[in-house]
N, C-alpha and C positions, 0 to 999 in steps of 0.2 A: 874400678877402672873398666871401661867397656872393652870388650874383645873386638878386634878388627882383623879382617883378612888382609894382611899386608903382602905386597909383592904378588906372586902367582899362587898364593895359598888357596884362593877360591877356585881358580882354574884347576889346580891339582885335585881338590876335593871333587870337582865336577867330573874330571877324568876318572878318578877312583870309583865314583858312583856310576860311571858309564852314562852320564847325562850329556846329551848333545844340546848345548845352549848356544844359540847364535851370538857372535861377539857383541852385537849391538844390544843384547839383553843382559850381558854379564854385569854391567854396572848397576842396572836396576835390581838385579838379583842380589848383588853385593849389599846394597842399601837395605833390602828386605831382610837378608840374613843377619846383618848387624843389628837391625831392630829387634829381631827375635832373640838374639843373644843378650841384648840389653834388658829385655824383660826377664830372661832367665837369670841374669846377674842380680836383678832386683829380688827375685824369689829366693836366691841364695842368702840374702841378708835377713830374711824373716827368722825371728826367734821362735822356735817351735817348742821351747821348754822341754818338758818331759814326754812329749808326744813320741810314742814308739814308731819305728818305721813300719809301713804296711808290708805284710808278708804274703797277702793274698788279695785278690780282687774278685768280687762277685758283681758282674756288670748287669745283672738283672735289675729292672726297675720295679721291684715289688715292695 
């Protein structure tokens, strides 16, 4: 089930993050955030089998 920002949840998140988003941009942002959550929900369904969680990251490209 896709996650959706209902009511003033997105506005509350924006206030908590201290982001000043003009009212005319909030609905555009809502659609974008819901899209991102949709992708994350799809990733949650992947069966990783016996893959252990990553405990460290070496970001060098060697």
